[in-house]
C-alpha positions as CSV (number, residue, x, y, z in Angstrom):
1,M,7.9,-34.9,-23.2
2,S,9.2,-31.1,-24.2
3,P,7.1,-28.7,-23.6
4,S,5.0,-26.9,-26.9
5,L,6.3,-24.0,-28.6
6,E,2.4,-22.6,-27.9
7,E,3.0,-23.0,-23.9
8,P,6.6,-22.1,-22.9
9,S,8.2,-23.5,-19.6
10,R,7.4,-21.8,-16.2
11,P,10.5,-19.6,-15.5
12,K,13.1,-21.7,-13.4
13,A,13.5,-21.0,-9.4
14,V,16.0,-18.6,-8.6
15,V,15.4,-18.4,-4.4
16,E,13.8,-21.6,-2.6
17,L,12.8,-21.8,1.0
18,K,11.9,-25.2,2.3
19,G,10.9,-25.6,5.4
20,V,12.3,-22.5,6.8
21,E,11.9,-21.8,10.4
22,K,13.8,-18.6,12.4
23,R,13.7,-18.5,16.4
24,F,15.0,-15.9,18.4
25,A,15.3,-17.3,21.9
26,A,11.6,-18.2,22.6
27,F,10.0,-16.2,19.8
28,T,9.2,-18.1,16.6
29,A,9.6,-15.2,13.7
30,L,9.1,-17.5,10.8
31,R,7.4,-20.7,10.9
32,R,8.1,-23.8,8.6
33,M,7.9,-21.7,5.5
34,D,8.0,-23.1,2.1
35,L,8.6,-20.4,-0.9
36,T,9.7,-20.4,-4.5
37,I,10.6,-17.2,-6.0
38,R,11.1,-17.3,-10.0
39,E,14.0,-16.2,-12.3
40,G,13.1,-12.6,-13.6
41,E,10.1,-11.9,-11.5
42,F,9.3,-8.7,-9.2
43,F,8.4,-10.7,-6.2
44,T,7.0,-8.9,-2.9
45,L,7.1,-9.7,0.8
46,L,3.8,-7.5,2.2
47,G,2.4,-7.5,5.5
48,P,2.4,-5.7,9.1
49,S,4.9,-4.8,11.1
50,G,6.1,-7.8,13.1
51,C,4.6,-10.5,10.2
52,G,8.2,-11.8,9.4
53,K,9.0,-10.3,6.1
54,T,11.8,-8.4,7.1
55,T,13.3,-11.7,8.7
56,T,12.6,-13.8,5.4
57,L,14.8,-11.2,3.4
58,R,17.6,-11.1,6.1
59,L,17.8,-14.8,5.7
60,I,17.7,-15.0,2.0
61,A,20.4,-12.3,2.1
62,G,22.5,-14.3,4.8
63,F,22.4,-11.6,7.7
64,D,20.9,-14.0,9.5
65,L,20.7,-17.8,9.5
66,P,17.9,-20.2,9.7
67,S,17.2,-22.4,13.0
68,E,15.6,-25.1,10.7
69,G,15.3,-25.6,6.9
70,Q,17.2,-25.0,3.7
71,I,17.8,-21.8,1.5
72,L,18.9,-22.4,-2.1
73,I,20.0,-19.6,-4.4
74,A,20.5,-20.8,-8.2
75,G,19.8,-24.4,-6.8
76,Q,22.9,-24.2,-4.0
77,D,22.4,-24.6,-0.8
78,V,23.2,-21.6,1.0
79,S,22.0,-22.2,4.4
80,N,25.5,-21.4,6.1
81,I,27.0,-19.8,3.6
82,P,27.7,-16.1,5.1
83,A,26.2,-12.8,3.0
84,H,29.2,-11.6,1.0
85,L,29.5,-15.0,-0.6
86,R,26.2,-15.2,-2.0
87,P,25.0,-13.9,-5.7
88,V,22.5,-11.5,-3.8
89,H,22.7,-7.7,-2.8
90,T,20.7,-5.7,-0.4
91,V,19.0,-2.0,-0.9
92,F,18.4,-0.4,2.6
93,Q,15.7,2.0,3.5
94,N,18.3,4.4,5.0
95,Y,20.4,3.7,1.7
96,A,23.7,3.5,3.6
97,L,25.9,5.5,1.5
98,F,29.4,6.5,2.6
99,P,29.2,10.7,3.2
100,H,32.9,11.1,2.8
101,M,33.2,9.5,-0.6
102,T,31.9,10.4,-3.9
103,V,28.6,9.1,-5.7
104,L,31.1,7.2,-8.0
105,D,33.3,5.9,-5.4
106,N,30.4,4.6,-3.4
107,V,28.9,2.7,-6.3
108,A,32.7,1.1,-7.2
109,F,32.8,0.2,-3.3
110,P,31.7,-3.3,-3.6
111,L,34.1,-4.1,-6.2
112,T,36.9,-2.2,-4.5
113,V,36.2,-4.9,-1.6
114,R,36.2,-7.6,-4.3
115,R,39.7,-6.3,-5.6
116,I,39.0,-5.7,-8.8
117,G,41.1,-3.2,-10.7
118,R,40.5,0.3,-10.6
119,A,39.9,0.9,-14.4
120,E,37.5,-1.9,-14.7
121,R,35.4,-0.8,-11.5
122,L,35.3,2.9,-12.2
123,E,33.9,1.7,-15.7
124,R,31.5,-0.7,-14.2
125,A,30.3,1.9,-11.5
126,R,29.9,4.8,-14.3
127,A,27.8,2.4,-16.5
128,A,25.6,1.5,-13.3
129,L,25.1,5.2,-12.6
130,D,24.1,5.7,-16.1
131,L,21.7,2.8,-15.9
132,V,20.0,5.0,-13.1
133,Q,20.1,8.2,-14.6
134,M,22.9,9.5,-12.2
135,G,26.0,9.5,-14.7
136,S,26.0,13.5,-14.2
137,F,26.5,13.4,-10.5
138,A,29.6,11.2,-10.2
139,A,31.7,13.8,-8.5
140,R,29.3,14.6,-5.8
141,K,28.9,13.6,-2.3
142,P,25.6,12.1,-1.0
143,S,24.9,15.4,1.0
144,Q,24.6,17.2,-2.3
145,L,21.9,14.8,-3.5
146,S,18.1,14.6,-2.9
147,G,16.5,11.7,-1.3
148,G,15.4,10.2,-4.7
149,Q,18.9,10.8,-6.2
150,Q,20.4,9.2,-3.0
151,Q,18.0,6.2,-3.7
152,R,19.3,5.5,-7.2
153,V,22.8,6.1,-6.1
154,A,22.0,3.1,-3.7
155,L,20.5,1.2,-6.7
156,A,23.4,1.6,-8.9
157,R,25.8,0.4,-5.9
158,A,23.1,-2.9,-5.5
159,L,23.6,-3.8,-9.5
160,V,27.4,-3.0,-10.0
161,N,28.1,-6.4,-8.6
162,E,25.7,-7.7,-11.4
163,P,23.5,-9.6,-8.6
164,R,21.6,-12.8,-9.6
165,V,18.7,-11.4,-6.4
166,L,18.5,-7.6,-5.5
167,L,16.4,-7.6,-2.4
168,L,15.2,-4.1,-1.6
169,D,13.9,-3.7,2.5
170,E,11.2,-0.9,2.2
171,P,13.9,1.3,0.3
172,L,10.9,3.9,-0.7
173,G,9.8,4.4,2.9
174,A,12.0,7.7,3.5
175,L,10.3,9.2,0.4
176,D,7.7,11.7,-0.1
177,L,4.5,10.5,-1.6
178,K,5.0,12.2,-5.0
179,L,8.6,10.9,-5.6
180,R,7.5,7.6,-3.9
181,K,5.5,6.9,-6.8
182,E,7.8,7.9,-9.5
183,M,10.1,5.7,-8.1
184,Q,7.9,2.7,-7.9
185,A,7.4,3.2,-11.8
186,E,11.2,3.3,-12.1
187,L,12.1,0.3,-10.2
188,K,9.5,-1.6,-12.3
189,A,10.7,-0.4,-15.4
190,M,14.4,-1.2,-14.5
191,Q,13.8,-4.5,-13.3
192,R,12.0,-5.4,-16.8
193,R,15.1,-4.1,-18.3
194,L,17.3,-6.1,-16.7
195,G,15.6,-9.3,-15.9
196,I,16.8,-9.6,-12.5
197,T,15.0,-11.0,-9.7
198,F,13.6,-8.4,-7.6
199,V,12.6,-9.5,-3.9
200,F,10.9,-6.2,-2.6
201,V,9.7,-6.1,1.2
202,T,7.0,-3.4,2.0
203,H,4.0,-2.6,4.5
204,D,2.2,-0.5,1.9
205,Q,-0.1,-2.4,-0.1
206,E,-1.0,-0.1,-2.7
207,E,2.6,-0.5,-3.6
208,A,3.1,-3.8,-3.5
209,L,0.1,-4.1,-5.7
210,S,1.1,-1.6,-8.3
211,M,4.7,-3.3,-8.7
212,S,4.6,-6.7,-8.1
213,D,4.4,-9.9,-10.5
214,R,3.4,-12.1,-7.3
215,I,2.8,-11.3,-3.8
216,A,3.3,-13.2,-0.4
217,L,1.0,-11.5,2.1
218,M,2.3,-12.4,5.5
219,K,0.8,-12.7,9.0
220,S,2.5,-13.9,12.3
221,G,5.9,-15.4,10.7
222,E,3.5,-17.5,8.0
223,I,2.2,-16.6,4.4
224,V,-1.4,-16.5,4.3
225,Q,-1.9,-16.4,0.4
226,L,0.8,-16.4,-2.5
227,D,-1.0,-14.8,-5.8
228,T,-0.9,-12.3,-8.3
229,P,-1.8,-8.8,-7.4
230,T,-5.5,-9.4,-9.1
231,G,-5.5,-12.5,-7.3
232,L,-5.2,-11.1,-3.8
233,Y,-7.4,-8.5,-4.7
234,D,-10.5,-10.3,-6.5
235,R,-10.1,-13.5,-4.9
236,P,-8.7,-13.1,-1.0
237,A,-8.4,-16.3,0.6
238,N,-9.8,-15.5,4.0
239,A,-11.3,-12.2,5.6
240,Y,-7.8,-11.1,6.7
241,V,-6.7,-11.1,3.0
242,A,-9.7,-9.4,2.1
243,D,-9.2,-6.5,5.0
244,F,-5.5,-5.6,4.7
245,I,-5.5,-5.6,0.6
246,G,-7.2,-2.3,-0.2
247,E,-10.6,-1.1,1.3
248,T,-13.4,-3.6,1.7
249,N,-16.5,-3.8,3.0
250,M,-17.4,-6.8,5.7
251,I,-20.9,-6.9,6.4
252,P,-22.6,-9.2,8.7
253,A,-24.6,-12.0,7.2
254,R,-26.5,-15.4,7.9
255,V,-26.8,-18.2,5.4
256,I,-30.0,-19.4,4.4
257,S,-29.6,-21.9,2.0
258,Q,-27.7,-23.2,-1.1
259,E,-29.1,-23.1,-4.2
260,G,-26.9,-25.0,-6.8
261,D,-23.9,-22.5,-7.1
262,V,-25.7,-19.9,-5.7
263,T,-25.7,-19.3,-1.7
264,L,-28.8,-17.1,-0.4
265,V,-28.1,-15.1,2.7
266,E,-29.6,-12.5,4.7
267,A,-27.9,-9.5,5.1
268,M,-28.6,-5.6,5.2
269,G,-32.3,-6.3,6.1
270,T,-33.0,-8.5,2.8
271,R,-32.1,-11.1,1.1
272,L,-29.1,-11.5,-1.2
273,R,-27.6,-14.1,-3.7
274,V,-23.8,-15.1,-3.7
275,S,-22.1,-16.7,-6.6
276,G,-20.5,-19.9,-5.4
277,N,-20.9,-22.6,-3.0
278,H,-18.8,-21.5,0.0
279,G,-19.4,-24.2,2.1
280,H,-21.5,-23.0,5.0
281,V,-24.5,-24.7,6.3
282,A,-27.8,-23.0,6.7
283,G,-28.0,-20.8,9.7
284,A,-24.2,-19.8,9.6
285,E,-23.1,-16.4,10.7
286,V,-20.9,-15.5,8.1
287,Q,-18.9,-12.1,6.9
288,M,-19.9,-10.8,3.4
289,A,-17.5,-8.9,1.9
290,I,-17.5,-6.5,-1.3
291,R,-15.0,-4.0,-2.3
292,P,-16.6,-0.3,-2.5
293,E,-15.9,0.1,-6.1
294,R,-18.2,-2.8,-6.9
295,V,-21.1,-1.1,-5.2
296,S,-23.3,0.3,-7.7
297,D,-26.4,2.7,-7.5
298,D,-27.4,1.6,-11.0
299,M,-30.0,-1.2,-10.6
300,R,-29.6,-2.2,-14.2
301,E,-26.3,-4.0,-13.5
302,T,-27.0,-5.8,-10.5
303,E,-28.9,-8.9,-9.0
304,N,-29.0,-8.1,-5.7
305,S,-30.2,-4.6,-3.8
306,A,-30.6,-3.1,-0.3
307,E,-31.8,0.5,0.8
308,G,-29.6,2.8,3.0
309,V,-29.4,6.5,4.1
310,L,-26.3,8.6,3.0
311,A,-24.7,9.2,6.2
312,D,-21.2,10.4,4.9
313,V,-19.4,12.0,1.6
314,E,-15.5,12.4,1.4
315,F,-14.4,13.9,-1.9
316,I,-10.9,12.5,-2.7
317,G,-9.8,13.9,-5.8
318,T,-10.6,11.4,-8.8
319,D,-13.6,9.5,-6.4
320,L,-16.0,10.2,-4.2
321,R,-16.2,8.1,-1.0
322,M,-20.0,7.5,0.2
323,V,-21.2,5.8,3.2
324,Y,-24.5,4.5,3.5
325,R,-26.5,3.1,6.7
326,M,-28.5,0.2,5.8
327,T,-31.8,-0.6,7.2
328,D,-30.2,-3.2,9.6
329,G,-27.4,-0.8,10.8
330,S,-24.8,-2.1,9.0
331,R,-22.3,0.3,6.8
332,V,-21.7,-0.1,3.3
333,V,-18.9,2.6,1.5
334,M,-19.3,2.8,-2.2
335,R,-16.9,4.6,-4.4
336,Q,-17.6,6.3,-7.7
337,Q,-15.5,8.1,-10.2
338,N,-15.9,11.9,-9.6
339,S,-17.6,12.8,-13.0
340,G,-19.0,15.6,-12.1
341,R,-22.6,14.4,-11.8
342,A,-25.0,15.5,-8.8
343,V,-24.3,13.9,-5.4
344,P,-27.2,12.7,-3.4
345,Q,-27.5,14.6,-0.3
346,L,-26.9,13.9,3.2
347,G,-30.0,11.8,4.7
348,E,-30.9,11.0,1.5
349,T,-32.2,7.4,0.9
350,R,-30.8,5.1,-2.1
351,R,-31.2,2.1,-3.2
352,L,-27.7,0.1,-3.7
353,G,-26.9,-2.8,-6.2
354,F,-24.5,-5.7,-5.9
355,R,-23.6,-8.4,-8.2
356,Q,-23.7,-11.5,-6.8
357,Q,-20.3,-12.3,-8.4
358,D,-18.6,-9.4,-6.5
359,L,-19.9,-11.0,-3.3
360,R,-18.0,-13.3,-1.0
361,L,-18.6,-15.0,2.2
362,F,-15.9,-15.7,5.1
363,G,-16.4,-17.4,8.2
364,R,-17.3,-15.1,11.1
């Protein structure tokens, strides 16, 4: 049956990894990975150092070959095809620009390798520079550019070949914070405008959340959760995801009972109601997670409350970060927008509220 007009078909797969494993001597860097990246999406591989995200990117690029499994790009098995014959291009953190060449010649270089005529390659190189707003810098050398400008030139050189997939290996890591934020917005806008699939590698979870359509969070050579940014943040699959993505209060708790679609737990010296049946039996020792911005001191908004003493306050510009010591000794962080209202004093006792749908339970 053909798809209805009201329900457009999902974008087709452009990159597929099927049972891919990568071993280096006795070390397994990637474990039986199955992954589908869709046409035209901004896809991010996220995780700490050594988790396998760069290995995954190098396998897609063709710089490394899989020990087992298949890699398909646009439906073609490229598992054993060398990098220069794949319809992808990679942007690295160090930009890898040739210092003796002008900006224009740097961007045109991939077309020179492909033996495209001078007139056509210069025309395409200028068009790529205009795309990243660097057309007026064509005659300069890389040493005459700022870090952000060099990043744009590296992007132009990657785009000049019109790749099916653009691979970006922590390309913003060398930039200062302000410039990195600007480049994040530019990269996402550019990806939407071009419609090219971007596969982005980063260890920065805020960067991943702000830019991606979907994120694969990795640990020890495996994908722990593949989801949208909101899915990862609001519905973490386990304690590792909850702790890695953003700041999370992890509070020791004990399951008391299950009452329909609500789990009753003991935590922070009181009893609390948690939405959902989390599959934990009565008496189970668990971890209860809640985001700091979901903790409230307005009891009208919450079904649960617990008493704590303010132990620390941090001013972080737009927000206030307050740390409370609860009656059982556990610690709860609350974040509130800096609205200019009076801040409680250190040592002051407050009752904190927790909505039951904002609480999640994980095994210890």
